[in-house]
N, C-alpha and C positions, 0 to 999 in steps of 0.2 A: 427795209425792216430786218432787224436781227432775228436769226433763228434761235438764239440763246436767250433764255429767260427762266425764272424761278418755276420749278416743277418739271423742267425739261431734263431729258437723260443726256449724260455726258460721260466720256471715258476720263477717269483720273487715277493717278497712283494712290493706292491706299497703303499707309504705313502700317496699319494694324494686319492686314491681310498680306502685305508685301508683294502685291500684284496690282496690274493695271485692270481695273475692273468698271463696270457701269456703276455710275453715281447719279443722284438727283441733285439739282442745283437748288440750294436752299437760299442763298442771298447772292446779289450781283453788286459789284462795286460801281460799275457804270453799265451803259448799254451793251457794251463789248467785252466787259471784263468780269469774269466769274469770281465770286467771293469765297463762300463756303458751299461744300457739297457733303451729301450723305450717302455712304456706301450702301449699295442695295444688297450686299452679301453679309456685312457684319453690323451694319446699321450705324456705324461710327460717323460722327460729323467732324470734318476738318476743313482746312483751307484747301482750295483747289490746286492740285499739283499737276501740271502739264506732263502727260506720260512721255513724250519725246525728250523734254528737258531732264527729267529724273533719270531716265535710262542713260542719257549721255554722261551725266555727272555722278551717277552711282558707283561708288566703290565699296568693295567688301574686303575685310580683314579676316585672317584666320582660314580655317577649313571650309571649303565649299560643300554644302550638302546638296542632295538631289533637289530639294525644294528650291534652293537659292539659284540654281542654274536655269530655271524656267523663266523665260523673258516675257511671255504674253499669253493672253487667252488662246490665241492661235496654237501656240505650242502645247498648252494643255489639251486643247481640243484634238489636236493630231495624235498625241500620245494615247488618249482615252479610246478615241475611235480605232486606232491600230490595235489596242489590247482587247477590244470588245469582240465577242464572237457571235453577237446577235445580228439578225439581218434587218435592214431598214424598213421602217413602217411609215405610212402616210400619217401625218398628224391629224387627228380629229378630236374634238372636245369631249366626245362620248366614249372614246377608246381609253381603257385602262393601261397604263404603262408602268413598268417595273424599273427599279434601279439598274443602270447599264444598258437599257435599251436604246437603240438608235432610231431617231424619227426623222422625217423629212417634212420640215414646215414649209408651206407655200411662199411665205414672206423671207423667213430668216434662213432657209436652206436646211442642210443636214446638221443635227445636233445629237448630243448624247445626254441621257438623264443622269444627273449627278447626284441628286437629292430628292427624296419624297418629303415634302414640307408638310401636307395634310393629306387627308383622303381624296382631296380633289385638287391639290396643287403640287406642281413639280417644278424643280429647278433644272434648267436645261443649259448645257454649255454649247453655243454655237461658234462657229468659226471666228467671229470678231466680237462677240458679246455673250453675256449670260443673262438669260431671261427667265422669269416665273411664268409658267403657263397653267392653264386649267385642263383637268383631264377627268375622266370617270363621271360624267354627269348624265 
């Protein structure tokens, strides 16, 4: 039985964000082939793009900007953690976190708060994924 299916999470290259990010599978072409995905960051829907294939064939013309040199979520995570001055805190749904805080999640490992979505939701960059978590309950 395949672990791929509609509603499951998968990494895909997002043309809008210009990064390999977490996506939700929207359609499947077959039992093992992903059709369309929805970016969990920008909410855009597009055809599935295998991150390893995109990275290998991707060519850039013109000046390289700082944003275009970032290759993966891992690189972004490393940069943000290195530039943060806060100490790591254990993740707890009841704790209130601020932008830039470093958390230690029992399942996903260390992460850094990238965005405050609502009073009780945060977007966290982990080493291999970006997740939306609940806090301040």
